[in-house]
FIROZA-616602 format. One record per residue (C-alpha): x, z, y; residue in three letters. Coordinates in steps of 0.5 Angstrom, whole numbers. Example, Ala and Ser with C-alpha at 12.3 -4.5 7.8 and 13.67 -1.06 7.14 Angstrom:
2
<atom east="25" up="16" north="-9" residu="ALA"/>
<atom east="27" up="14" north="-2" residu="SER"/>
end
This chain:
98
<atom east="-3" up="-35" north="-215" residu="UNK"/>
<atom east="1" up="-34" north="-208" residu="UNK"/>
<atom east="-6" up="-36" north="-204" residu="UNK"/>
<atom east="-9" up="-30" north="-207" residu="UNK"/>
<atom east="-3" up="-25" north="-206" residu="UNK"/>
<atom east="-3" up="-27" north="-199" residu="UNK"/>
<atom east="-11" up="-26" north="-199" residu="UNK"/>
<atom east="-10" up="-19" north="-202" residu="UNK"/>
<atom east="-5" up="-17" north="-196" residu="UNK"/>
<atom east="-9" up="-19" north="-191" residu="UNK"/>
<atom east="-15" up="-15" north="-194" residu="UNK"/>
<atom east="-10" up="-9" north="-195" residu="UNK"/>
<atom east="-8" up="-10" north="-187" residu="UNK"/>
<atom east="-15" up="-10" north="-184" residu="UNK"/>
<atom east="-17" up="-4" north="-188" residu="UNK"/>
<atom east="-11" up="0" north="-186" residu="UNK"/>
<atom east="-13" up="-2" north="-179" residu="UNK"/>
<atom east="-20" up="-1" north="-179" residu="UNK"/>
<atom east="-19" up="6" north="-182" residu="UNK"/>
<atom east="-14" up="8" north="-176" residu="UNK"/>
<atom east="-17" up="12" north="-171" residu="UNK"/>
<atom east="-15" up="13" north="-163" residu="UNK"/>
<atom east="-12" up="20" north="-162" residu="UNK"/>
<atom east="-17" up="24" north="-158" residu="UNK"/>
<atom east="-16" up="25" north="-151" residu="UNK"/>
<atom east="-16" up="32" north="-149" residu="UNK"/>
<atom east="-19" up="34" north="-143" residu="UNK"/>
<atom east="-15" up="39" north="-138" residu="UNK"/>
<atom east="-15" up="46" north="-139" residu="UNK"/>
<atom east="-21" up="50" north="-134" residu="UNK"/>
<atom east="-15" up="52" north="-129" residu="UNK"/>
<atom east="-11" up="45" north="-130" residu="UNK"/>
<atom east="-16" up="41" north="-125" residu="UNK"/>
<atom east="-12" up="42" north="-119" residu="UNK"/>
<atom east="-15" up="36" north="-114" residu="UNK"/>
<atom east="-11" up="34" north="-109" residu="UNK"/>
<atom east="-14" up="31" north="-102" residu="UNK"/>
<atom east="-16" up="24" north="-102" residu="UNK"/>
<atom east="-11" up="20" north="-99" residu="UNK"/>
<atom east="-13" up="15" north="-94" residu="UNK"/>
<atom east="-12" up="7" north="-96" residu="UNK"/>
<atom east="-7" up="3" north="-91" residu="UNK"/>
<atom east="-5" up="-4" north="-91" residu="UNK"/>
<atom east="2" up="-6" north="-91" residu="UNK"/>
<atom east="2" up="-7" north="-83" residu="UNK"/>
<atom east="-2" up="-1" north="-82" residu="UNK"/>
<atom east="4" up="3" north="-86" residu="UNK"/>
<atom east="9" up="-1" north="-81" residu="UNK"/>
<atom east="5" up="1" north="-75" residu="UNK"/>
<atom east="5" up="8" north="-77" residu="UNK"/>
<atom east="13" up="8" north="-78" residu="UNK"/>
<atom east="12" up="8" north="-86" residu="UNK"/>
<atom east="15" up="4" north="-91" residu="UNK"/>
<atom east="12" up="1" north="-97" residu="UNK"/>
<atom east="14" up="5" north="-104" residu="UNK"/>
<atom east="12" up="1" north="-110" residu="UNK"/>
<atom east="10" up="5" north="-117" residu="UNK"/>
<atom east="15" up="4" north="-123" residu="UNK"/>
<atom east="10" up="3" north="-127" residu="UNK"/>
<atom east="9" up="10" north="-130" residu="UNK"/>
<atom east="3" up="12" north="-125" residu="UNK"/>
<atom east="7" up="17" north="-121" residu="UNK"/>
<atom east="5" up="15" north="-114" residu="UNK"/>
<atom east="-3" up="16" north="-116" residu="UNK"/>
<atom east="-1" up="24" north="-119" residu="UNK"/>
<atom east="-3" up="29" north="-113" residu="UNK"/>
<atom east="4" up="32" north="-113" residu="UNK"/>
<atom east="8" up="25" north="-112" residu="UNK"/>
<atom east="13" up="26" north="-106" residu="UNK"/>
<atom east="16" up="20" north="-103" residu="UNK"/>
<atom east="24" up="19" north="-104" residu="UNK"/>
<atom east="25" up="23" north="-97" residu="UNK"/>
<atom east="21" up="29" north="-100" residu="UNK"/>
<atom east="15" up="28" north="-96" residu="UNK"/>
<atom east="8" up="27" north="-98" residu="UNK"/>
<atom east="6" up="19" north="-97" residu="UNK"/>
<atom east="2" up="18" north="-91" residu="UNK"/>
<atom east="-3" up="14" north="-96" residu="UNK"/>
<atom east="-4" up="9" north="-101" residu="UNK"/>
<atom east="-3" up="1" north="-100" residu="UNK"/>
<atom east="-10" up="-3" north="-100" residu="UNK"/>
<atom east="-11" up="-10" north="-100" residu="UNK"/>
<atom east="-13" up="-13" north="-93" residu="UNK"/>
<atom east="-20" up="-16" north="-92" residu="UNK"/>
<atom east="-19" up="-23" north="-94" residu="UNK"/>
<atom east="-11" up="-22" north="-95" residu="UNK"/>
<atom east="-6" up="-22" north="-101" residu="UNK"/>
<atom east="-7" up="-17" north="-107" residu="UNK"/>
<atom east="-4" up="-11" north="-106" residu="UNK"/>
<atom east="1" up="-9" north="-111" residu="UNK"/>
<atom east="-2" up="-4" north="-115" residu="UNK"/>
<atom east="1" up="4" north="-114" residu="UNK"/>
<atom east="4" up="2" north="-108" residu="UNK"/>
<atom east="4" up="8" north="-103" residu="UNK"/>
<atom east="6" up="9" north="-95" residu="UNK"/>
<atom east="12" up="13" north="-94" residu="UNK"/>
<atom east="14" up="16" north="-88" residu="UNK"/>
<atom east="21" up="14" north="-86" residu="UNK"/>
end
């Protein structure tokens, strides 16, 4: 009897999960498609050479937004990219002027 109850509970849970649909993604309105110019990519070393410092993203993707400004209030010099054959860059890092 108890095994039958567990099977019913699993069947109901699976049915509920299958019936749920993800929320549709609304495309931006016609006037909201402001495109920022593409940022150049720099390695960490190139950032230091240009007098910048590496600033990481806190996890909300803010460094990828067109209007992002560094803590100094200036726009980033560029995105930090993986150097050829080097260590993998942390996702979302930017080079900010000092």
